[in-house]
Backbone as a printed PyTorch tensor [residue, N CA C, xyz], in Angstrom:
tensor([[[-18.4670, 166.2510,  50.0840],
         [-17.9320, 167.2670,  49.1960],
         [-17.8130, 168.5490,  49.9380]],

        [[-16.6570, 169.2020,  49.7930],
         [-16.3910, 170.5050,  50.4540],
         [-16.9820, 171.6110,  49.6160]],

        [[-17.3390, 172.7270,  50.2260],
         [-17.9360, 173.8060,  49.5310],
         [-17.3470, 175.1500,  50.0620]],

        [[-17.1570, 176.0630,  49.1630],
         [-16.6730, 177.3780,  49.5310],
         [-17.4050, 178.4970,  48.7120]],

        [[-17.8880, 179.5120,  49.3270],
         [-18.5850, 180.5970,  48.6430],
         [-17.6090, 181.8270,  48.6770]],

        [[-17.3600, 182.4330,  47.4830],
         [-16.4350, 183.5140,  47.4340],
         [-16.9440, 184.8840,  47.6920]],

        [[-18.1960, 185.1460,  47.5100],
         [-18.7410, 186.4250,  47.8050],
         [-18.1290, 187.4710,  46.8920]],

        [[-17.7290, 188.5940,  47.4740],
         [-17.1510, 189.7370,  46.7080],
         [-15.6770, 189.5290,  46.3700]],

        [[-15.0640, 188.4870,  46.9600],
         [-13.6400, 188.2510,  46.7070],
         [-13.3170, 187.9410,  45.2530]],

        [[-14.3070, 187.3260,  44.5550],
         [-14.0880, 186.9460,  43.1610],
         [-15.0280, 187.6240,  42.1830]],

        [[-14.4910, 188.0280,  41.0800],
         [-15.3530, 188.6390,  40.0390],
         [-15.7690, 187.6200,  39.0170]],

        [[-15.2830, 186.4380,  39.0380],
         [-15.5880, 185.3980,  38.0000],
         [-16.2730, 184.1620,  38.5570]],

        [[-16.0760, 183.8500,  39.8290],
         [-16.5800, 182.5550,  40.3580],
         [-17.3750, 182.8230,  41.6370]],

        [[-18.5530, 182.1630,  41.7350],
         [-19.3830, 182.3390,  42.9420],
         [-19.0780, 181.2450,  44.0120]],

        [[-18.9480, 180.0080,  43.5480],
         [-18.8020, 178.8950,  44.4950],
         [-17.7730, 177.8970,  44.0090]],

        [[-17.1670, 177.2020,  44.9210],
         [-16.2330, 176.0550,  44.5830],
         [-16.7280, 174.8610,  45.3880]],

        [[-16.6760, 173.7660,  44.7570],
         [-17.0290, 172.4610,  45.4080],
         [-15.8420, 171.5550,  45.1290]],

        [[-15.3800, 170.7770,  46.1130],
         [-14.2390, 169.9400,  45.8950],
         [-14.4530, 168.5870,  46.4950]],

        [[-14.1440, 167.5390,  45.6950],
         [-14.2480, 166.1630,  46.0880],
         [-12.8460, 165.6560,  46.3480]],

        [[-12.4610, 165.4480,  47.5960],
         [-11.1170, 164.9910,  47.9650],
         [-10.8240, 163.5710,  47.4100]],

        [[-11.8410, 162.7680,  47.3570],
         [-11.5890, 161.3250,  46.8810],
         [-11.2550, 161.3050,  45.3950]],

        [[-11.8260, 162.1210,  44.6140],
         [-11.5830, 162.1000,  43.1570],
         [-10.6490, 163.2180,  42.6700]],

        [[-10.3420, 164.1460,  43.5440],
         [ -9.4870, 165.3250,  43.2160],
         [-10.0900, 166.1540,  42.0570]],

        [[-11.4410, 166.2400,  42.1030],
         [-12.1050, 167.0910,  41.1410],
         [-12.6520, 168.3190,  41.7890]],

        [[-12.3280, 169.4700,  41.1990],
         [-12.7200, 170.7950,  41.6570],
         [-13.8560, 171.2740,  40.7640]],

        [[-15.0270, 171.6520,  41.2750],
         [-16.0940, 172.2320,  40.5160],
         [-16.1920, 173.6970,  40.8410]],

        [[-16.1150, 174.5470,  39.8100],
         [-16.2340, 175.9810,  39.9730],
         [-17.4900, 176.4270,  39.2790]],

        [[-18.3470, 177.1660,  40.0190],
         [-19.5760, 177.7030,  39.4270],
         [-19.3130, 179.1690,  39.1300]],

        [[-19.2700, 179.4690,  37.8310],
         [-18.9400, 180.8110,  37.3510],
         [-20.0900, 181.6670,  37.3950]],

        [[-19.9050, 182.9530,  37.5960],
         [-21.0030, 183.9030,  37.6770],
         [-21.6870, 184.1870,  36.3960]],

        [[-20.9960, 184.0330,  35.2610],
         [-21.6150, 184.1970,  34.0020],
         [-22.3530, 182.9630,  33.6280]],

        [[-23.6310, 182.9970,  33.6340],
         [-24.3630, 181.8130,  33.2340],
         [-25.5040, 181.4930,  34.1690]],

        [[-25.3500, 180.8570,  35.2760],
         [-24.1720, 180.3160,  35.8520],
         [-23.7910, 179.0240,  35.1430]],

        [[-22.5130, 178.7900,  35.0050],
         [-21.9480, 177.6520,  34.3960],
         [-21.0170, 176.9630,  35.4420]],

        [[-21.1180, 175.6110,  35.4950],
         [-20.2040, 174.9190,  36.3690],
         [-19.1990, 174.1010,  35.5080]],

        [[-17.9160, 174.2750,  35.8660],
         [-16.8530, 173.5890,  35.1850],
         [-16.1380, 172.6750,  36.1600]],

        [[-15.8680, 171.4160,  35.7890],
         [-15.0700, 170.5230,  36.6030],
         [-13.6470, 170.4440,  36.1480]],

        [[-12.7160, 170.5170,  37.1210],
         [-11.3050, 170.4720,  36.8040],
         [-10.7570, 169.2290,  37.4740]],

        [[-10.0430, 168.4180,  36.6660],
         [ -9.5670, 167.1740,  37.1370],
         [ -8.1410, 167.2590,  37.6840]],

        [[ -7.7960, 166.3160,  38.6060],
         [ -6.4360, 166.2350,  39.1980],
         [ -5.9490, 167.4640,  39.9390]],

        [[ -6.9430, 168.0960,  40.6460],
         [ -6.5370, 169.2790,  41.4660],
         [ -6.2700, 168.7710,  42.8620]],

        [[ -4.9960, 168.9910,  43.3000],
         [ -4.5790, 168.5160,  44.6580],
         [ -5.3660, 169.3180,  45.7550]],

        [[ -5.5670, 168.6680,  46.8160],
         [ -6.3040, 169.2780,  47.9120],
         [ -5.6250, 170.5320,  48.4270]],

        [[ -4.2860, 170.5890,  48.3800],
         [ -3.5390, 171.7430,  48.8490],
         [ -3.8480, 172.9630,  47.9560]],

        [[ -4.1380, 172.7450,  46.7100],
         [ -4.4970, 173.8310,  45.7620],
         [ -5.9280, 174.3400,  46.0750]],

        [[ -6.8270, 173.4410,  46.4260],
         [ -8.1710, 173.8510,  46.8160],
         [ -8.0940, 174.6730,  48.0740]],

        [[ -7.3000, 174.2540,  49.0240],
         [ -7.1640, 174.9800,  50.2860],
         [ -6.5870, 176.3670,  50.0410]],

        [[ -5.5760, 176.4110,  49.1330],
         [ -4.9510, 177.7340,  48.7760],
         [ -5.9830, 178.6040,  48.1350]],

        [[ -6.8050, 178.0850,  47.2490],
         [ -7.8160, 178.8720,  46.5560],
         [ -8.8040, 179.4790,  47.5930]],

        [[ -9.2880, 178.6640,  48.4950],
         [-10.2630, 179.1640,  49.5160],
         [ -9.6690, 180.1650,  50.4330]],

        [[ -8.3970, 180.1170,  50.7100],
         [ -7.7280, 181.0770,  51.6080],
         [ -7.1960, 182.3050,  50.9180]],

        [[ -7.1850, 182.3010,  49.5630],
         [ -6.5870, 183.3740,  48.7860],
         [ -7.3820, 184.6960,  48.8700]],

        [[ -6.5490, 185.7680,  48.9880],
         [ -7.2400, 187.1090,  48.8840],
         [ -7.4630, 187.5030,  47.4240]],

        [[ -6.8540, 186.7620,  46.4570],
         [ -7.0370, 186.9760,  45.0290],
         [ -7.3570, 185.6650,  44.3480]],

        [[ -8.5200, 185.1450,  44.5890],
         [ -8.9250, 183.8290,  44.0200],
         [ -8.9890, 183.8500,  42.5040]],

        [[ -9.2740, 184.9440,  41.8800],
         [ -9.3340, 184.9880,  40.3930],
         [ -7.9490, 184.6570,  39.7740]],

        [[ -6.8800, 185.1830,  40.3680],
         [ -5.5250, 184.9120,  39.8810],
         [ -5.1810, 183.4510,  40.0600]],

        [[ -5.5870, 182.9190,  41.1990],
         [ -5.3360, 181.5150,  41.4820],
         [ -6.0760, 180.6680,  40.4960]],

        [[ -7.3120, 180.9960,  40.2000],
         [ -8.0980, 180.2130,  39.2330],
         [ -7.5220, 180.2730,  37.8090]],

        [[ -7.1560, 181.4470,  37.3690],
         [ -6.6620, 181.6430,  36.0470],
         [ -5.2600, 180.9430,  35.8190]],

        [[ -4.3830, 181.1660,  36.7800],
         [ -2.9750, 180.7180,  36.5290],
         [ -2.6320, 179.3420,  37.1090]],

        [[ -3.3590, 178.9400,  38.1710],
         [ -3.0260, 177.6190,  38.7420],
         [ -4.0330, 176.5380,  38.4450]],

        [[ -5.2390, 176.9310,  38.1110],
         [ -6.2810, 175.9000,  37.8380],
         [ -6.5940, 175.8140,  36.3230]],

        [[ -7.1300, 176.9280,  35.7520],
         [ -7.4940, 176.8860,  34.3550],
         [ -6.3810, 176.5120,  33.4150]],

        [[ -5.2580, 177.0390,  33.6820],
         [ -4.0690, 176.8500,  32.8160],
         [ -3.4050, 175.4870,  32.8890]],

        [[ -3.7060, 174.7190,  33.9910],
         [ -2.9610, 173.5130,  34.2460],
         [ -3.7690, 172.2340,  34.4280]],

        [[ -5.0650, 172.3590,  34.4520],
         [ -5.8980, 171.1360,  34.7320],
         [ -6.9310, 170.8980,  33.6770]],

        [[ -7.0940, 169.6190,  33.1950],
         [ -8.1250, 169.2590,  32.2870],
         [ -9.5050, 169.6590,  32.7990]],

        [[-10.4290, 170.0160,  31.9380],
         [-11.7090, 170.4880,  32.4260],
         [-12.8250, 169.9900,  31.5040]],

        [[-14.0470, 170.1010,  32.0790],
         [-15.2530, 169.8070,  31.3220],
         [-16.4180, 170.5770,  31.9530]],

        [[-17.3920, 170.8830,  31.1550],
         [-18.6080, 171.4860,  31.6830],
         [-19.4520, 170.3720,  32.2830]],

        [[-20.1650, 170.6550,  33.3870],
         [-21.0560, 169.7010,  34.0150],
         [-22.4050, 170.2310,  34.2030]],

        [[-23.3630, 169.3140,  34.4230],
         [-24.7420, 169.6680,  34.6330],
         [-24.9460, 170.1690,  36.0760]],

        [[-26.1260, 170.6140,  36.3570],
         [-26.4890, 171.1180,  37.7190],
         [-26.2830, 170.1310,  38.7990]],

        [[-26.3160, 168.8550,  38.4620],
         [-26.1530, 167.7890,  39.5240],
         [-24.6980, 167.3430,  39.5690]],

        [[-23.7990, 168.1120,  38.9790],
         [-22.3670, 167.7490,  38.9890],
         [-22.0700, 166.4550,  38.2790]],

        [[-22.9110, 166.1260,  37.3260],
         [-22.6750, 164.9530,  36.4770],
         [-22.1050, 165.4320,  35.1120]],

        [[-21.3540, 164.5510,  34.4760],
         [-20.7720, 164.9020,  33.2070],
         [-21.8070, 165.1010,  32.1400]],

        [[-21.5740, 166.0740,  31.2530],
         [-22.3760, 166.1740,  30.0910],
         [-21.8230, 165.1820,  29.0830]],

        [[-22.2730, 165.2140,  27.8720],
         [-21.9460, 164.1880,  26.8950],
         [-20.5510, 164.3300,  26.2390]],

        [[-19.5730, 164.7830,  26.9900],
         [-18.1920, 164.8020,  26.4910],
         [-17.2450, 164.7620,  27.6760]],

        [[-16.0310, 164.4050,  27.3760],
         [-14.9730, 164.2180,  28.4570],
         [-14.2540, 165.4830,  28.7540]],

        [[-13.1760, 165.3220,  29.4540],
         [-12.2830, 166.4180,  29.8370],
         [-11.5130, 166.9390,  28.6160]],

        [[-11.3030, 168.2440,  28.5570],
         [-10.5610, 168.8850,  27.4780],
         [ -9.1390, 169.0780,  28.0010]],

        [[ -8.2040, 169.1040,  27.1020],
         [ -6.7530, 169.2990,  27.2890],
         [ -6.0370, 167.9810,  27.1200]]])
């Protein structure tokens, strides 16, 4: 699993984890912290997110708005419900 830490570049997300085999992107939000899994995220979008100078815009407009999601536990396992959307 690939990992990226945003540092001060993002005001909403602290870390991203990406599984290339399943095309699932895990974003750990600063509020909480809460981890959300996004399904069907192409690897090129993960690469774009990590290289972006404005990751929050990429998250809002290219990930949150377009990909099914679900909250996950600390071990990146599904909670008792499926993807939303």
